[in-house]
C-alpha positions as CSV (number, residue, x, y, z in Angstrom):
1,M,-18.2,23.1,-6.6
2,A,-19.8,21.6,-9.8
3,D,-22.1,23.2,-12.3
4,K,-24.7,21.2,-14.4
5,T,-22.2,20.4,-17.2
6,Q,-19.6,19.2,-14.7
7,I,-22.2,17.0,-12.8
8,K,-22.9,15.2,-16.1
9,K,-19.2,14.6,-16.7
10,Y,-18.6,13.5,-13.1
11,A,-21.6,11.2,-13.1
12,T,-20.2,9.2,-16.1
13,E,-16.7,9.0,-14.7
14,A,-17.5,8.1,-11.0
15,H,-18.1,4.5,-9.9
16,F,-19.2,5.8,-6.4
17,I,-21.5,8.8,-5.8
18,F,-22.8,9.6,-2.3
19,S,-24.1,12.5,-0.3
20,G,-22.9,13.2,3.2
21,K,-21.7,15.7,5.9
22,V,-18.2,17.0,6.4
23,V,-16.9,15.6,9.8
24,K,-13.3,16.9,9.7
25,T,-10.9,18.5,7.2
26,R,-7.2,17.6,6.8
27,A,-8.0,14.3,8.5
28,S,-8.3,10.6,7.7
29,T,-9.9,7.5,9.0
30,I,-6.8,5.6,7.9
31,E,-3.5,5.9,9.7
32,Q,-0.2,6.8,8.1
33,I,-1.5,8.6,5.0
34,A,-0.9,12.3,4.2
35,T,-3.9,14.5,5.2
36,D,-3.0,17.7,3.4
37,N,-5.9,17.2,1.0
38,T,-8.2,14.7,2.7
39,V,-11.5,15.1,4.4
40,I,-13.5,12.7,6.6
41,I,-17.2,12.6,5.5
42,L,-20.1,10.8,7.0
43,V,-22.0,8.9,4.3
44,E,-25.7,9.7,4.4
45,K,-27.1,8.6,1.1
46,V,-25.5,6.2,-1.5
47,I,-26.5,7.4,-5.0
48,K,-24.4,5.1,-7.1
49,A,-22.0,2.4,-6.0
50,P,-20.6,-1.1,-6.6
51,E,-22.4,-3.7,-4.6
52,M,-19.6,-3.7,-1.9
53,F,-20.2,0.0,-1.3
54,M,-24.0,0.0,-1.0
55,A,-24.0,-0.5,2.8
56,L,-21.8,2.4,3.6
57,G,-24.6,4.6,4.9
58,G,-23.9,5.9,8.4
59,Q,-20.1,5.3,8.1
60,N,-17.2,7.8,8.1
61,I,-14.9,7.5,5.1
62,T,-11.9,9.4,3.9
63,V,-12.1,11.5,0.7
64,R,-8.9,12.6,-1.0
65,F,-9.1,15.7,-3.3
66,K,-6.5,16.8,-5.8
67,K,-6.7,20.2,-4.1
68,L,-8.4,20.6,-0.8
69,P,-11.7,22.5,-1.2
70,Q,-13.1,25.0,1.2
71,L,-15.6,22.9,3.1
72,R,-17.0,23.7,6.5
73,V,-17.5,21.0,9.2
74,G,-21.2,20.0,9.2
75,S,-21.8,21.2,5.6
76,S,-23.6,18.8,3.1
77,V,-21.9,17.7,0.0
78,T,-22.3,15.2,-2.8
79,I,-19.0,13.4,-3.7
80,F,-18.2,11.9,-7.1
81,C,-15.3,9.5,-6.6
82,N,-13.6,6.2,-7.3
83,G,-11.9,3.7,-4.9
84,W,-8.5,4.3,-3.4
85,I,-7.8,2.3,-0.2
86,F,-9.8,-0.7,1.0
87,G,-9.3,-1.7,4.6
88,K,-11.1,-1.6,7.9
89,T,-12.4,1.7,6.5
90,L,-12.6,3.1,3.1
91,A,-10.7,5.9,1.3
92,V,-11.7,7.3,-2.1
93,D,-10.4,9.6,-4.7
94,A,-12.7,12.5,-5.5
95,I,-13.3,13.4,-9.1
96,G,-15.5,16.3,-8.1
97,Y,-18.2,17.5,-5.7
98,T,-21.2,19.7,-5.3
99,K,-22.9,21.3,-2.3
100,D,-26.4,20.1,-1.9
101,T,-29.4,22.4,-2.2
102,D,-32.1,19.9,-3.3
103,K,-30.9,16.3,-2.9
104,N,-33.9,14.8,-4.8
105,E,-33.3,17.1,-7.7
106,L,-29.6,16.3,-7.7
107,V,-30.3,12.5,-7.8
108,K,-32.6,13.1,-10.8
109,K,-29.8,15.1,-12.6
110,I,-27.3,12.3,-11.9
111,Q,-29.6,9.6,-13.1
112,L,-30.5,11.6,-16.3
113,S,-26.7,12.1,-16.9
114,R,-26.0,8.4,-16.6
115,T,-28.9,7.6,-19.0
116,A,-27.8,10.2,-21.5
117,F,-24.2,8.9,-21.4
118,K,-25.4,5.3,-22.0
119,D,-27.6,6.5,-24.9
120,D,-24.6,8.3,-26.4
121,V,-22.5,5.2,-26.3
122,L,-25.3,3.1,-27.9
123,K,-26.0,5.7,-30.5
124,K,-22.3,5.7,-31.5
125,R,-22.3,1.9,-31.9
126,I,-25.5,2.0,-33.9
127,D,-24.0,4.6,-36.2
128,S,-20.8,2.6,-36.7
129,A,-22.6,-0.7,-37.3
130,T,-22.6,-2.3,-40.7
131,M,-25.9,-4.1,-39.9
132,G,-28.5,-4.0,-37.2
133,V,-30.7,-7.1,-37.0
134,V,-33.3,-8.8,-34.8
135,G,-33.3,-12.5,-34.9
136,T,-32.5,-15.9,-33.4
137,V,-29.2,-17.9,-33.3
138,V,-29.8,-21.2,-35.2
139,K,-26.2,-22.5,-35.2
140,V,-22.9,-22.1,-33.4
141,E,-19.7,-23.6,-34.7
142,K,-15.9,-23.2,-34.6
143,T,-14.9,-20.7,-37.3
144,D,-13.1,-21.6,-40.4
145,K,-11.7,-18.1,-40.8
146,D,-7.9,-17.6,-40.9
147,T,-6.9,-17.3,-37.3
148,E,-3.2,-18.1,-37.6
149,T,-2.2,-14.6,-36.5
150,T,-4.5,-14.6,-33.4
151,H,-2.9,-17.1,-31.1
152,F,-2.3,-15.6,-27.6
153,S,-1.4,-18.7,-25.6
154,E,-3.8,-18.7,-22.6
155,H,-5.5,-15.6,-24.1
156,D,-6.5,-17.4,-27.3
157,P,-10.0,-16.2,-28.1
158,N,-11.3,-19.5,-29.4
159,W,-13.3,-17.8,-32.2
160,H,-16.7,-19.2,-33.0
161,E,-19.3,-18.2,-35.5
162,A,-23.0,-17.8,-34.7
163,T,-25.5,-18.0,-37.6
164,I,-28.6,-15.8,-37.0
165,N,-31.9,-16.2,-38.7
166,V,-33.0,-12.6,-39.3
167,D,-36.6,-11.6,-38.4
168,E,-36.1,-7.8,-38.9
169,V,-33.4,-5.6,-40.3
170,V,-33.2,-2.3,-38.5
171,K,-30.1,-1.1,-40.3
172,G,-28.5,-2.4,-43.5
173,K,-29.8,-4.6,-46.4
174,K,-33.5,-5.1,-45.9
175,N,-33.7,-8.4,-47.6
176,T,-31.1,-10.1,-45.4
177,K,-32.5,-13.5,-44.1
178,E,-29.4,-14.9,-42.5
179,I,-26.1,-13.4,-41.1
180,K,-23.0,-14.7,-39.3
181,V,-21.3,-13.1,-36.4
182,L,-17.8,-14.0,-35.1
183,F,-17.4,-14.1,-31.3
184,P,-14.8,-15.3,-28.8
185,R,-16.0,-18.4,-26.9
186,S,-13.1,-18.2,-24.4
187,D,-13.8,-17.3,-20.8
188,D,-10.3,-16.0,-20.3
189,V,-10.1,-12.7,-18.5
190,R,-9.5,-10.9,-21.8
191,W,-12.6,-12.3,-23.3
192,H,-15.1,-13.2,-20.5
193,K,-17.1,-9.9,-20.7
194,I,-17.5,-10.0,-24.5
195,N,-20.9,-11.2,-25.8
196,K,-21.2,-15.0,-26.3
197,Y,-24.0,-16.8,-28.1
198,S,-25.8,-20.1,-28.0
199,E,-28.5,-21.8,-30.2
200,G,-32.0,-20.5,-29.6
201,Q,-30.8,-17.1,-28.3
202,K,-32.9,-14.2,-29.4
203,G,-31.9,-10.5,-29.5
204,I,-30.7,-7.5,-31.3
205,W,-27.2,-7.5,-33.0
206,L,-25.3,-4.4,-33.9
207,L,-22.8,-6.0,-36.3
208,Q,-19.5,-4.2,-36.6
209,K,-17.0,-4.7,-39.4
210,G,-14.0,-6.6,-38.3
211,R,-10.9,-4.6,-37.6
212,K,-12.3,-1.5,-39.3
213,Q,-14.9,-0.8,-36.7
214,D,-15.0,2.1,-34.3
215,R,-12.3,1.3,-31.6
216,S,-13.9,3.2,-28.7
217,G,-14.4,1.1,-25.7
218,I,-12.6,-2.0,-27.1
219,H,-9.2,-3.1,-25.9
220,P,-6.5,-2.8,-28.7
221,K,-5.4,-6.5,-28.1
222,V,-9.0,-7.6,-28.7
223,L,-9.1,-5.7,-32.0
224,A,-5.7,-7.1,-33.0
225,A,-6.9,-10.6,-32.4
226,I,-9.8,-10.3,-35.0
227,P,-9.0,-12.5,-38.1
228,P,-8.0,-10.2,-41.1
229,D,-10.9,-11.4,-43.3
230,K,-12.6,-8.3,-44.7
231,D,-16.1,-9.8,-44.4
232,I,-16.0,-10.6,-40.7
233,L,-18.7,-9.1,-38.5
234,T,-18.3,-8.9,-34.7
235,T,-20.1,-7.7,-31.6
236,L,-17.2,-6.9,-29.3
237,H,-18.6,-3.9,-27.4
238,P,-21.0,-4.6,-24.6
239,V,-23.9,-2.8,-26.3
240,D,-23.4,-4.5,-29.6
241,F,-25.9,-7.2,-28.4
242,L,-29.2,-6.2,-26.7
243,T,-32.3,-7.9,-25.6
244,I,-35.5,-7.6,-27.6
245,N,-37.0,-5.1,-25.1
246,E,-34.4,-2.6,-26.2
247,L,-35.7,-2.5,-29.8
248,G,-37.8,0.7,-29.2
249,K,-34.7,2.5,-27.9
250,V,-32.6,1.3,-30.8
251,K,-35.2,2.5,-33.4
252,S,-35.6,5.9,-31.7
253,L,-31.8,6.4,-31.7
254,L,-31.6,5.4,-35.3
255,K,-33.8,8.4,-36.2
256,K,-31.6,10.9,-34.4
């Protein structure tokens, strides 16, 4: 059973959250797996899920717990979990659970927890940024920075540099009119989720200082591939680049 603090933690860790009813304990919808700590649950309401899980309402799935909780058949629960086995039916690993009293109120708490977590991540990147600017990309070109130590065969980042005309500085030197940001143009699996830029693109950049930036949420091999030049600025975390409509949130978080 989860309290308010645990719900906030579970909501940020779980990729799949749903409410349902206990169908059977020490049982599974999948053959030949241990059932000492599994429960079959009928999915009634999907609260958070990857696209492939959104249509699971009305289906029985298997939930594996680290330790089997005391759940009565027919009781209502909300499960915070991640995927385990994908087949004709689904089995998931529970991070935690809570017994429902007010489903609508619980959904609100989960949504607020997710929003708070995202704001915490953004706040951390704002605080670590050397510069925060609003502007437009006016040029993109292959970098002339020293990249001799950053060759990773098929994982080569193909570093490029975007020149940004600055319309507004939200953090840093207020008279800045132009700034450059290094980014990997490669679509290789190591780099394809990292922000990439093109001429005419508008937005908000939270520019981080090369290898000395906060490492949270960035793969060590990505950080190691950054050229050693001390003046390099990057945007390697997903929230280091934002659309213009996020400017109000950025400014409000700057004040905290």
